[in-house]
Structures are given as structure tokens and as C-alpha cells.
All heavy atoms as atom14 arrays in JSON, in Angstrom:
{
  "sequence": "MKGFNGALMRYLGANEHAATVIETKIIAPNMRRLRLRSETA",
  "atom14_mask": [
    [1, 1, 1, 1, 1, 1, 1, 1, 0, 0, 0, 0, 0, 0],
    [1, 1, 1, 1, 1, 1, 1, 1, 1, 0, 0, 0, 0, 0],
    [1, 1, 1, 1, 0, 0, 0, 0, 0, 0, 0, 0, 0, 0],
    [1, 1, 1, 1, 1, 1, 1, 1, 1, 1, 1, 0, 0, 0],
    [1, 1, 1, 1, 1, 1, 1, 1, 0, 0, 0, 0, 0, 0],
    [1, 1, 1, 1, 0, 0, 0, 0, 0, 0, 0, 0, 0, 0],
    [1, 1, 1, 1, 1, 0, 0, 0, 0, 0, 0, 0, 0, 0],
    [1, 1, 1, 1, 1, 1, 1, 1, 0, 0, 0, 0, 0, 0],
    [1, 1, 1, 1, 1, 1, 1, 1, 0, 0, 0, 0, 0, 0],
    [1, 1, 1, 1, 1, 1, 1, 1, 1, 1, 1, 0, 0, 0],
    [1, 1, 1, 1, 1, 1, 1, 1, 1, 1, 1, 1, 0, 0],
    [1, 1, 1, 1, 1, 1, 1, 1, 0, 0, 0, 0, 0, 0],
    [1, 1, 1, 1, 0, 0, 0, 0, 0, 0, 0, 0, 0, 0],
    [1, 1, 1, 1, 1, 0, 0, 0, 0, 0, 0, 0, 0, 0],
    [1, 1, 1, 1, 1, 1, 1, 1, 0, 0, 0, 0, 0, 0],
    [1, 1, 1, 1, 1, 1, 1, 1, 1, 0, 0, 0, 0, 0],
    [1, 1, 1, 1, 1, 1, 1, 1, 1, 1, 0, 0, 0, 0],
    [1, 1, 1, 1, 1, 0, 0, 0, 0, 0, 0, 0, 0, 0],
    [1, 1, 1, 1, 1, 0, 0, 0, 0, 0, 0, 0, 0, 0],
    [1, 1, 1, 1, 1, 1, 1, 0, 0, 0, 0, 0, 0, 0],
    [1, 1, 1, 1, 1, 1, 1, 0, 0, 0, 0, 0, 0, 0],
    [1, 1, 1, 1, 1, 1, 1, 1, 0, 0, 0, 0, 0, 0],
    [1, 1, 1, 1, 1, 1, 1, 1, 1, 0, 0, 0, 0, 0],
    [1, 1, 1, 1, 1, 1, 1, 0, 0, 0, 0, 0, 0, 0],
    [1, 1, 1, 1, 1, 1, 1, 1, 1, 0, 0, 0, 0, 0],
    [1, 1, 1, 1, 1, 1, 1, 1, 0, 0, 0, 0, 0, 0],
    [1, 1, 1, 1, 1, 1, 1, 1, 0, 0, 0, 0, 0, 0],
    [1, 1, 1, 1, 1, 0, 0, 0, 0, 0, 0, 0, 0, 0],
    [1, 1, 1, 1, 1, 1, 1, 0, 0, 0, 0, 0, 0, 0],
    [1, 1, 1, 1, 1, 1, 1, 1, 0, 0, 0, 0, 0, 0],
    [1, 1, 1, 1, 1, 1, 1, 1, 0, 0, 0, 0, 0, 0],
    [1, 1, 1, 1, 1, 1, 1, 1, 1, 1, 1, 0, 0, 0],
    [1, 1, 1, 1, 1, 1, 1, 1, 1, 1, 1, 0, 0, 0],
    [1, 1, 1, 1, 1, 1, 1, 1, 0, 0, 0, 0, 0, 0],
    [1, 1, 1, 1, 1, 1, 1, 1, 1, 1, 1, 0, 0, 0],
    [1, 1, 1, 1, 1, 1, 1, 1, 0, 0, 0, 0, 0, 0],
    [1, 1, 1, 1, 1, 1, 1, 1, 1, 1, 1, 0, 0, 0],
    [1, 1, 1, 1, 1, 1, 0, 0, 0, 0, 0, 0, 0, 0],
    [1, 1, 1, 1, 1, 1, 1, 1, 1, 0, 0, 0, 0, 0],
    [1, 1, 1, 1, 1, 1, 1, 0, 0, 0, 0, 0, 0, 0],
    [1, 1, 1, 1, 1, 0, 0, 0, 0, 0, 0, 0, 0, 0]
  ],
  "atom14_positions": [
    [[-2.35, -4.77, 12.07], [-2.7, -6.04, 12.68], [-1.8, -6.26, 13.89], [-0.59, -6.12, 13.78], [-2.51, -7.17, 11.67], [-3.52, -7.16, 10.55], [-3.36, -8.58, 9.48], [-2.23, -7.95, 8.27], [0.0, 0.0, 0.0], [0.0, 0.0, 0.0], [0.0, 0.0, 0.0], [0.0, 0.0, 0.0], [0.0, 0.0, 0.0], [0.0, 0.0, 0.0]],
    [[-2.4, -6.62, 14.96], [-1.63, -6.86, 16.18], [-2.06, -8.16, 16.82], [-3.13, -8.68, 16.57], [-1.83, -5.71, 17.16], [-1.25, -4.4, 16.67], [-1.38, -3.34, 17.71], [-0.78, -2.06, 17.22], [-0.78, -1.02, 18.21], [0.0, 0.0, 0.0], [0.0, 0.0, 0.0], [0.0, 0.0, 0.0], [0.0, 0.0, 0.0], [0.0, 0.0, 0.0]],
    [[-1.21, -8.65, 17.68], [-1.53, -9.84, 18.45], [-1.47, -11.11, 17.62], [-0.94, -11.15, 16.51], [0.0, 0.0, 0.0], [0.0, 0.0, 0.0], [0.0, 0.0, 0.0], [0.0, 0.0, 0.0], [0.0, 0.0, 0.0], [0.0, 0.0, 0.0], [0.0, 0.0, 0.0], [0.0, 0.0, 0.0], [0.0, 0.0, 0.0], [0.0, 0.0, 0.0]],
    [[-2.01, -12.17, 18.19], [-1.98, -13.48, 17.55], [-2.7, -13.47, 16.21], [-2.2, -13.99, 15.22], [-2.6, -14.53, 18.47], [-2.68, -15.89, 17.82], [-1.56, -16.67, 17.7], [-3.89, -16.35, 17.3], [-1.62, -17.91, 17.08], [-3.96, -17.58, 16.68], [-2.83, -18.37, 16.58], [0.0, 0.0, 0.0], [0.0, 0.0, 0.0], [0.0, 0.0, 0.0]],
    [[-3.9, -12.87, 16.16], [-4.65, -12.84, 14.9], [-3.88, -12.1, 13.81], [-3.85, -12.53, 12.66], [-6.01, -12.18, 15.1], [-6.95, -13.06, 15.88], [-6.77, -14.26, 15.95], [-7.96, -12.45, 16.49], [0.0, 0.0, 0.0], [0.0, 0.0, 0.0], [0.0, 0.0, 0.0], [0.0, 0.0, 0.0], [0.0, 0.0, 0.0], [0.0, 0.0, 0.0]],
    [[-3.25, -10.99, 14.16], [-2.46, -10.25, 13.2], [-1.27, -11.05, 12.7], [-0.96, -11.05, 11.51], [0.0, 0.0, 0.0], [0.0, 0.0, 0.0], [0.0, 0.0, 0.0], [0.0, 0.0, 0.0], [0.0, 0.0, 0.0], [0.0, 0.0, 0.0], [0.0, 0.0, 0.0], [0.0, 0.0, 0.0], [0.0, 0.0, 0.0], [0.0, 0.0, 0.0]],
    [[-0.6, -11.75, 13.61], [0.54, -12.58, 13.22], [0.09, -13.71, 12.3], [0.75, -14.01, 11.3], [1.23, -13.15, 14.45], [0.0, 0.0, 0.0], [0.0, 0.0, 0.0], [0.0, 0.0, 0.0], [0.0, 0.0, 0.0], [0.0, 0.0, 0.0], [0.0, 0.0, 0.0], [0.0, 0.0, 0.0], [0.0, 0.0, 0.0], [0.0, 0.0, 0.0]],
    [[-1.03, -14.31, 12.61], [-1.56, -15.4, 11.78], [-1.94, -14.89, 10.39], [-1.59, -15.5, 9.38], [-2.77, -16.05, 12.46], [-3.43, -17.19, 11.7], [-2.46, -18.34, 11.49], [-4.67, -17.65, 12.44], [0.0, 0.0, 0.0], [0.0, 0.0, 0.0], [0.0, 0.0, 0.0], [0.0, 0.0, 0.0], [0.0, 0.0, 0.0], [0.0, 0.0, 0.0]],
    [[-2.62, -13.76, 10.33], [-3.02, -13.21, 9.04], [-1.8, -12.83, 8.21], [-1.76, -13.07, 7.01], [-3.93, -11.99, 9.24], [-5.27, -12.33, 9.86], [-6.22, -13.51, 8.92], [-6.63, -12.54, 7.5], [0.0, 0.0, 0.0], [0.0, 0.0, 0.0], [0.0, 0.0, 0.0], [0.0, 0.0, 0.0], [0.0, 0.0, 0.0], [0.0, 0.0, 0.0]],
    [[-0.79, -12.26, 8.84], [0.43, -11.89, 8.11], [1.13, -13.15, 7.6], [1.62, -13.19, 6.47], [1.35, -11.08, 9.0], [2.52, -10.51, 8.21], [3.21, -9.36, 8.92], [2.35, -8.18, 8.85], [2.13, -7.37, 9.87], [2.7, -7.57, 11.02], [1.34, -6.33, 9.74], [0.0, 0.0, 0.0], [0.0, 0.0, 0.0], [0.0, 0.0, 0.0]],
    [[1.16, -14.2, 8.41], [1.76, -15.48, 8.01], [1.03, -16.05, 6.78], [1.64, -16.62, 5.89], [1.71, -16.47, 9.16], [2.17, -17.86, 8.78], [3.53, -18.14, 8.64], [1.25, -18.88, 8.55], [3.95, -19.42, 8.28], [1.67, -20.15, 8.19], [3.02, -20.41, 8.06], [3.44, -21.66, 7.7], [0.0, 0.0, 0.0], [0.0, 0.0, 0.0]],
    [[-0.28, -15.87, 6.74], [-1.08, -16.37, 5.62], [-1.02, -15.46, 4.4], [-1.61, -15.76, 3.37], [-2.54, -16.57, 6.06], [-2.75, -17.65, 7.11], [-4.19, -17.64, 7.6], [-2.37, -19.01, 6.58], [0.0, 0.0, 0.0], [0.0, 0.0, 0.0], [0.0, 0.0, 0.0], [0.0, 0.0, 0.0], [0.0, 0.0, 0.0], [0.0, 0.0, 0.0]],
    [[-0.32, -14.34, 4.5], [-0.12, -13.47, 3.35], [-1.05, -12.28, 3.25], [-1.11, -11.62, 2.22], [0.0, 0.0, 0.0], [0.0, 0.0, 0.0], [0.0, 0.0, 0.0], [0.0, 0.0, 0.0], [0.0, 0.0, 0.0], [0.0, 0.0, 0.0], [0.0, 0.0, 0.0], [0.0, 0.0, 0.0], [0.0, 0.0, 0.0], [0.0, 0.0, 0.0]],
    [[-1.79, -11.98, 4.31], [-2.71, -10.84, 4.29], [-1.93, -9.53, 4.34], [-0.88, -9.45, 4.97], [-3.68, -10.92, 5.46], [0.0, 0.0, 0.0], [0.0, 0.0, 0.0], [0.0, 0.0, 0.0], [0.0, 0.0, 0.0], [0.0, 0.0, 0.0], [0.0, 0.0, 0.0], [0.0, 0.0, 0.0], [0.0, 0.0, 0.0], [0.0, 0.0, 0.0]],
    [[-2.42, -8.52, 3.68], [-1.83, -7.18, 3.7], [-2.76, -6.22, 4.42], [-3.96, -6.45, 4.5], [-1.61, -6.67, 2.27], [-0.59, -7.49, 1.52], [0.4, -7.91, 2.09], [-0.84, -7.74, 0.25], [0.0, 0.0, 0.0], [0.0, 0.0, 0.0], [0.0, 0.0, 0.0], [0.0, 0.0, 0.0], [0.0, 0.0, 0.0], [0.0, 0.0, 0.0]],
    [[-2.19, -5.13, 4.91], [-2.99, -4.09, 5.52], [-3.34, -3.04, 4.48], [-2.53, -2.72, 3.62], [-2.23, -3.43, 6.67], [-2.03, -4.36, 7.86], [-1.43, -3.64, 9.05], [-1.63, -2.41, 9.18], [-0.76, -4.3, 9.83], [0.0, 0.0, 0.0], [0.0, 0.0, 0.0], [0.0, 0.0, 0.0], [0.0, 0.0, 0.0], [0.0, 0.0, 0.0]],
    [[-4.56, -2.53, 4.55], [-5.01, -1.5, 3.63], [-5.73, -0.42, 4.41], [-6.52, -0.71, 5.3], [-5.97, -2.07, 2.58], [-5.36, -3.09, 1.69], [-4.55, -2.77, 0.64], [-5.42, -4.44, 1.72], [-4.15, -3.87, 0.05], [-4.65, -4.9, 0.68], [0.0, 0.0, 0.0], [0.0, 0.0, 0.0], [0.0, 0.0, 0.0], [0.0, 0.0, 0.0]],
    [[-5.46, 0.83, 4.06], [-6.21, 1.94, 4.65], [-7.57, 2.0, 3.97], [-7.66, 1.88, 2.75], [-5.46, 3.25, 4.44], [0.0, 0.0, 0.0], [0.0, 0.0, 0.0], [0.0, 0.0, 0.0], [0.0, 0.0, 0.0], [0.0, 0.0, 0.0], [0.0, 0.0, 0.0], [0.0, 0.0, 0.0], [0.0, 0.0, 0.0], [0.0, 0.0, 0.0]],
    [[-8.63, 2.14, 4.74], [-9.98, 2.18, 4.18], [-10.72, 3.41, 4.7], [-10.5, 3.86, 5.81], [-10.75, 0.92, 4.56], [0.0, 0.0, 0.0], [0.0, 0.0, 0.0], [0.0, 0.0, 0.0], [0.0, 0.0, 0.0], [0.0, 0.0, 0.0], [0.0, 0.0, 0.0], [0.0, 0.0, 0.0], [0.0, 0.0, 0.0], [0.0, 0.0, 0.0]],
    [[-11.61, 3.92, 3.87], [-12.43, 5.07, 4.21], [-13.89, 4.65, 4.15], [-14.32, 4.01, 3.2], [-12.2, 6.22, 3.19], [-10.81, 6.54, 3.18], [-13.0, 7.44, 3.55], [0.0, 0.0, 0.0], [0.0, 0.0, 0.0], [0.0, 0.0, 0.0], [0.0, 0.0, 0.0], [0.0, 0.0, 0.0], [0.0, 0.0, 0.0], [0.0, 0.0, 0.0]],
    [[-14.65, 5.01, 5.18], [-16.09, 4.72, 5.19], [-16.77, 5.72, 4.27], [-16.63, 6.93, 4.45], [-16.67, 4.83, 6.62], [-18.17, 4.61, 6.61], [-15.99, 3.84, 7.55], [0.0, 0.0, 0.0], [0.0, 0.0, 0.0], [0.0, 0.0, 0.0], [0.0, 0.0, 0.0], [0.0, 0.0, 0.0], [0.0, 0.0, 0.0], [0.0, 0.0, 0.0]],
    [[-17.49, 5.22, 3.28], [-18.17, 6.12, 2.34], [-19.68, 6.1, 2.52], [-20.37, 6.98, 2.01], [-17.8, 5.81, 0.87], [-18.13, 4.38, 0.5], [-16.34, 6.11, 0.62], [-17.93, 4.07, -0.97], [0.0, 0.0, 0.0], [0.0, 0.0, 0.0], [0.0, 0.0, 0.0], [0.0, 0.0, 0.0], [0.0, 0.0, 0.0], [0.0, 0.0, 0.0]],
    [[-20.21, 5.1, 3.25], [-21.66, 5.04, 3.47], [-21.94, 4.16, 4.68], [-21.29, 3.15, 4.88], [-22.34, 4.46, 2.24], [-23.84, 4.35, 2.36], [-24.47, 3.72, 1.13], [-23.74, 3.34, 0.19], [-25.7, 3.59, 1.12], [0.0, 0.0, 0.0], [0.0, 0.0, 0.0], [0.0, 0.0, 0.0], [0.0, 0.0, 0.0], [0.0, 0.0, 0.0]],
    [[-22.92, 4.56, 5.49], [-23.41, 3.73, 6.57], [-24.92, 3.61, 6.44], [-25.58, 4.55, 5.99], [-23.08, 4.31, 7.97], [-23.7, 5.57, 8.11], [-21.58, 4.45, 8.17], [0.0, 0.0, 0.0], [0.0, 0.0, 0.0], [0.0, 0.0, 0.0], [0.0, 0.0, 0.0], [0.0, 0.0, 0.0], [0.0, 0.0, 0.0], [0.0, 0.0, 0.0]],
    [[-25.43, 2.46, 6.79], [-26.87, 2.23, 6.72], [-27.3, 1.42, 7.94], [-26.71, 0.38, 8.22], [-27.2, 1.46, 5.44], [-28.68, 1.25, 5.22], [-28.92, 0.57, 3.88], [-30.4, 0.38, 3.65], [-30.67, -0.31, 2.38], [0.0, 0.0, 0.0], [0.0, 0.0, 0.0], [0.0, 0.0, 0.0], [0.0, 0.0, 0.0], [0.0, 0.0, 0.0]],
    [[-28.29, 1.91, 8.66], [-28.81, 1.19, 9.82], [-29.79, 0.14, 9.3], [-30.78, 0.47, 8.66], [-29.5, 2.14, 10.81], [-28.49, 3.16, 11.32], [-30.13, 1.36, 11.95], [-29.1, 4.26, 12.16], [0.0, 0.0, 0.0], [0.0, 0.0, 0.0], [0.0, 0.0, 0.0], [0.0, 0.0, 0.0], [0.0, 0.0, 0.0], [0.0, 0.0, 0.0]],
    [[-29.49, -1.14, 9.57], [-30.35, -2.22, 9.09], [-31.08, -2.92, 10.23], [-31.99, -3.69, 9.98], [-29.57, -3.24, 8.23], [-28.4, -3.82, 8.99], [-29.11, -2.6, 6.95], [-27.66, -4.9, 8.23], [0.0, 0.0, 0.0], [0.0, 0.0, 0.0], [0.0, 0.0, 0.0], [0.0, 0.0, 0.0], [0.0, 0.0, 0.0], [0.0, 0.0, 0.0]],
    [[-30.7, -2.63, 11.48], [-31.38, -3.12, 12.68], [-30.92, -2.22, 13.82], [-29.93, -1.49, 13.68], [-31.02, -4.57, 12.95], [0.0, 0.0, 0.0], [0.0, 0.0, 0.0], [0.0, 0.0, 0.0], [0.0, 0.0, 0.0], [0.0, 0.0, 0.0], [0.0, 0.0, 0.0], [0.0, 0.0, 0.0], [0.0, 0.0, 0.0], [0.0, 0.0, 0.0]],
    [[-31.61, -2.23, 14.95], [-31.22, -1.34, 16.05], [-29.76, -1.48, 16.48], [-29.13, -0.5, 16.83], [-32.16, -1.74, 17.19], [-33.37, -2.25, 16.49], [-32.85, -2.95, 15.26], [0.0, 0.0, 0.0], [0.0, 0.0, 0.0], [0.0, 0.0, 0.0], [0.0, 0.0, 0.0], [0.0, 0.0, 0.0], [0.0, 0.0, 0.0], [0.0, 0.0, 0.0]],
    [[-29.2, -2.68, 16.42], [-27.81, -2.88, 16.83], [-26.91, -3.31, 15.68], [-25.87, -3.92, 15.91], [-27.75, -3.93, 17.94], [-28.41, -3.45, 19.21], [-28.34, -2.27, 19.53], [-29.07, -4.33, 19.9], [0.0, 0.0, 0.0], [0.0, 0.0, 0.0], [0.0, 0.0, 0.0], [0.0, 0.0, 0.0], [0.0, 0.0, 0.0], [0.0, 0.0, 0.0]],
    [[-27.3, -3.0, 14.45], [-26.51, -3.46, 13.31], [-26.46, -2.37, 12.24], [-27.46, -1.76, 11.91], [-27.15, -4.72, 12.72], [-26.31, -5.39, 11.66], [-27.09, -6.89, 11.03], [-27.15, -7.89, 12.49], [0.0, 0.0, 0.0], [0.0, 0.0, 0.0], [0.0, 0.0, 0.0], [0.0, 0.0, 0.0], [0.0, 0.0, 0.0], [0.0, 0.0, 0.0]],
    [[-25.26, -2.15, 11.71], [-25.07, -1.18, 10.63], [-24.3, -1.82, 9.5], [-23.43, -2.64, 9.71], [-24.29, 0.04, 11.1], [-25.07, 0.85, 12.07], [-24.33, 2.04, 12.52], [-25.14, 2.63, 13.59], [-25.09, 3.86, 13.94], [-24.25, 4.67, 13.37], [-25.86, 4.3, 14.89], [0.0, 0.0, 0.0], [0.0, 0.0, 0.0], [0.0, 0.0, 0.0]],
    [[-24.63, -1.44, 8.3], [-23.89, -1.88, 7.12], [-22.96, -0.74, 6.73], [-23.38, 0.4, 6.6], [-24.84, -2.2, 5.98], [-24.13, -2.61, 4.71], [-25.1, -3.06, 3.66], [-25.69, -4.33, 4.1], [-26.95, -4.68, 3.88], [-27.75, -3.88, 3.22], [-27.39, -5.84, 4.3], [0.0, 0.0, 0.0], [0.0, 0.0, 0.0], [0.0, 0.0, 0.0]],
    [[-21.68, -1.06, 6.58], [-20.69, -0.07, 6.19], [-20.24, -0.33, 4.77], [-20.02, -1.47, 4.38], [-19.46, -0.14, 7.11], [-19.69, 0.08, 8.59], [-18.39, -0.09, 9.33], [-20.3, 1.43, 8.87], [0.0, 0.0, 0.0], [0.0, 0.0, 0.0], [0.0, 0.0, 0.0], [0.0, 0.0, 0.0], [0.0, 0.0, 0.0], [0.0, 0.0, 0.0]],
    [[-20.08, 0.72, 4.02], [-19.51, 0.62, 2.68], [-18.15, 1.3, 2.73], [-18.04, 2.45, 3.17], [-20.43, 1.31, 1.68], [-20.15, 0.93, 0.28], [-21.31, 1.32, -0.61], [-20.77, 1.45, -1.95], [-21.07, 2.41, -2.78], [-21.95, 3.31, -2.46], [-20.48, 2.46, -3.95], [0.0, 0.0, 0.0], [0.0, 0.0, 0.0], [0.0, 0.0, 0.0]],
    [[-17.11, 0.57, 2.35], [-15.75, 1.06, 2.46], [-15.11, 1.23, 1.09], [-15.48, 0.56, 0.14], [-14.9, 0.08, 3.29], [-15.43, -0.28, 4.67], [-14.62, -1.4, 5.27], [-15.44, 0.92, 5.59], [0.0, 0.0, 0.0], [0.0, 0.0, 0.0], [0.0, 0.0, 0.0], [0.0, 0.0, 0.0], [0.0, 0.0, 0.0], [0.0, 0.0, 0.0]],
    [[-14.11, 2.09, 1.05], [-13.32, 2.28, -0.17], [-11.85, 2.27, 0.24], [-11.48, 2.87, 1.23], [-13.66, 3.59, -0.85], [-12.77, 3.87, -2.02], [-13.15, 5.15, -2.75], [-12.95, 4.89, -4.15], [-13.89, 4.71, -5.04], [-15.15, 4.82, -4.69], [-13.62, 4.45, -6.3], [0.0, 0.0, 0.0], [0.0, 0.0, 0.0], [0.0, 0.0, 0.0]],
    [[-11.04, 1.56, -0.54], [-9.62, 1.5, -0.29], [-8.85, 1.82, -1.57], [-9.04, 1.15, -2.58], [-9.22, 0.12, 0.23], [-7.82, 0.05, 0.37], [0.0, 0.0, 0.0], [0.0, 0.0, 0.0], [0.0, 0.0, 0.0], [0.0, 0.0, 0.0], [0.0, 0.0, 0.0], [0.0, 0.0, 0.0], [0.0, 0.0, 0.0], [0.0, 0.0, 0.0]],
    [[-8.01, 2.82, -1.52], [-7.21, 3.19, -2.68], [-5.99, 2.28, -2.81], [-5.36, 2.25, -3.85], [-6.76, 4.64, -2.57], [-7.89, 5.64, -2.47], [-8.76, 5.7, -3.72], [-8.25, 5.41, -4.81], [-9.95, 6.03, -3.58], [0.0, 0.0, 0.0], [0.0, 0.0, 0.0], [0.0, 0.0, 0.0], [0.0, 0.0, 0.0], [0.0, 0.0, 0.0]],
    [[-5.65, 1.55, -1.74], [-4.44, 0.72, -1.75], [-4.69, -0.71, -2.19], [-3.75, -1.47, -2.36], [-3.78, 0.7, -0.36], [-4.7, 0.15, 0.58], [-3.38, 2.1, 0.07], [0.0, 0.0, 0.0], [0.0, 0.0, 0.0], [0.0, 0.0, 0.0], [0.0, 0.0, 0.0], [0.0, 0.0, 0.0], [0.0, 0.0, 0.0], [0.0, 0.0, 0.0]],
    [[-5.93, -1.08, -2.37], [-6.23, -2.48, -2.73], [-6.2, -2.67, -4.22], [-6.36, -1.82, -5.01], [-7.59, -2.89, -2.18], [0.0, 0.0, 0.0], [0.0, 0.0, 0.0], [0.0, 0.0, 0.0], [0.0, 0.0, 0.0], [0.0, 0.0, 0.0], [0.0, 0.0, 0.0], [0.0, 0.0, 0.0], [0.0, 0.0, 0.0], [0.0, 0.0, 0.0]]
  ]
}
């Protein structure tokens, strides 16, 4: 997390997690649905 948004999220207690994309699905010409997996969460 970087910048103002990252500082705000860290202040609110958010943690960073490494995520891996395990599936993508095209649901519209300019939109994709991603399915993620995180071993650290």
C-alpha cells in the first residue's frame, strides 16, 4: 500500500496479503471477474 490511501488503510488496521489469480472470467467486453487465493489471509 502506498500513498494516502495506503496510509489510511494501514491506520484503519488493514494488512497486506499476497494473492494469486486462480480464475478469470470475461463477463462483458470491458469487465472481468477475478477469483483470487491468498495463503496469508
